[in-house]
N, C-alpha and C positions, 0 to 999 in steps of 0.2 A: 521774311520780315529782316531789314538791318536794324543792329542795333549800334548805338555810339562807341566808340571806342572808350575802354573801361568799364563797359557795362557786361554783365554775363547773362547767359541764359543756361537753363538745367536741361541741356539736350536740343536737339534740332528742331523738335516738334512743338515746342513751347511758344505759344504766341507773344505772351508777356515778358518783358525781362524779369529776371530773378527779383530783384528789388521790388518790383511792384507787387509780385506774388507775396513778398514776405509783409509789406503792408497790409495785406487782406489775410483775416482769420482762415477763410476758404482756401485760399493760396497756399497758406503756411502748412494748414491739413494736407493738403495735394501733397506738396514737397516732401512732407515728414513721411507720408504712405509710400512715394515713390521710392524715398531714401531706405525706408525698409525694406521694401521687396528687394532692392538692389543689395542691400546688404544680407537678406537672406541668402540671396542665390551667390553671390560673393564667397559668403561662409561656407556653403556645402562644395562649391567649388574649392576652395581651401582644403577642405577635410578629404575631398576625392585626390588631390594633387599629393596631400601627406600619405594617403592610403598606398599609391602608386610608387611612392619613393621618390616623387620629383620635388626635392626639395628647394630647388631655386625657384619653382613656379609658386609653390608653397608659401615662401618668404614674400614673393610679389603680391600674391592674392591677399594674405594676411595684412600687409600693409594697406592695400585697398579696403579690407573689412574695417580696419582702424579708421581711415579716413573717412568712409561712411558713416560710420559710428559716431564720429566727434561732428559730423556735418548734420547729421540728426539731433545730437544735442544742443548744437548752436541753434538750429530752427525751433526747437523745444523751448529753449530757454529765452528766446527773442519773443516766442507768443505769452511767457509767462511775465517778462519784463513788460511786455505790452498792456497786461491786464492788470500789473500792479499797481495799486492806487497811490501808493506812498512813495514814487520815483521823486528825485530831486525836481525834476521838470515840472511835474505836478505840483509840488510844492512851491513853484516861483524861483527856487535857487537856480541861479545860471551863473555860468565860471566865464569870465572874461579870459578869452585865450587870444592874446597878442603876441 
C-alpha cells in the first residue's frame, strides 16, 4: 500500500497509516504493545552488547531504547489526552492561529 508523502507507517506490514491507527483506541493499544515488545528486545540487546564489551554498539542500542521508550509514552499520552473530558477543544475554546 502506498501512503502519501508526509504520512508514516509503523513497519512495512502495517495496512493503515500510523495516523489512522492513533485515532482508534485499539490501534493505539496495538502500537503501544509493539513498541513495548521492541523496547524489551532492544534493551536485552543493549545489555548483551555491554556484557560483550562492545560499547559502540551499546551506545547505539541505548539510543534506540530511549527512542522506543519516548515513542511509547507519546502513544500512551495521546490515549490519555483523547479520553480527557476537560480538554480545551471539548470546552469550546479555540485559538485563532493566523
